[in-house]
C-alpha angles and dihedrals in degrees: 000000000000119000120258099026096112104262094134092044092052093045091048092051090053093042093055096043125113095246092060091049089052095052103040130054092200129028124187129185115197119186109204118207117200092262114042129136125232087242092057091049092052093047091049090053091046093049090055094049101043128347144308116323098198097118100036129095122239094247091054091047090053092049094047093049089051092049095045095050098039109126094354129117108244139170118213117186120193106199126199096013113183 
């Protein structure tokens, strides 16, 4: 939809609500600027799940995300997708 009509605000309100926390073990919000690498997206997800990913390679980040989310209910929101 058009920019500035409140899509992100509405989604954020739902995302932070108590019902979402009840249903999902892990919730991750990823803002996507127009230019972002896959590596940066993965590191952003990893940082929200666990800890800083500054000194970790992309392959290890992918593997850890997979292991951490395996057989868990999670909600991943990609905001501002172009």
